[in-house]
Every structure is written in C-alpha cells, then in structure tokens.
Steps between C-alpha positions, in 0.01 A plus 500: 500500500810715542592575860732778633647253757639273214811547291465508115694540185393573147500204257828631363652481845509875611444556874162655594373692802126481558376807699117459485238269372186711567516751222216576281439425132644222283845501662440510875846361585765778532871454532835543321736291294884512541664599172860584428404880555331438826133424623238563219139545614264228381149360542337168452152344521399299809666179342827669412442580132668801370250541210164348415428154646527339151826660414821352665790722567859468623382757768238260643577402860626163618552384859874565576554146635466373148832671423700318784802309389336191660223495245516365148590735216152454342169595658150470360241768518116474443243774495144400567286809484504601868834353610857434401659156581874422527674167503871417517474129399306316234340270772330807650304602181127504556329352192219750534735787394662586166867513600777711329866394556717792599881495531592716797770762501761507777 
C-alpha cells in the first residue's frame, strides 16, 4: 500500500509527491510527478499503479530508496494481484512471485 509518509519515484525515475491515499474510485492515491515543466497532477491505485492492475506503466510508483546510488542498477518487480513486491538483489526473489527485471534510471 502506498503511504504519504514514504518517498516515491515513477519507474522511469521522476520524483513524486503523494498528497493523499484516501480518495474514492479506482485511483484513490493522489499526488504529482515532477516533470521538466513543473509538477503534474497524477493519481494511482492503492498499489501505485498508474493504470489498470494488469497494465504496467513507466508512471507506476516505486519506493524512492530503490533509486539510491548504493543500490544495484537493476531491480526486480512482481505484481501479485493485491500487492507489488520489489527486490534489489537476485537473492531476495520470492519464488512465489513472477518477477520482471527492470533497469533503473538515475
């Protein structure tokens, strides 16, 4: 679940502000994405998906700590119906999930 107290980025590395997580409808998470022209309003589902749960997007949210220079350049992402899992090393991959390798953007 997305939290207002945590820092996020989009999958393509853009900074994100999360304002609220209690909206109504399919996208209850409200915030903004920092673009070259300034902050653009955006919304996501409770798991940080920008579009439908089965449709991945570069605008999906990822915990900002995964973009630290101390982490590997590759992360793995798995979506399991109700939740999204992230891993920064192959040794962390839970075999119960279908993982997708994602090369982060700095």
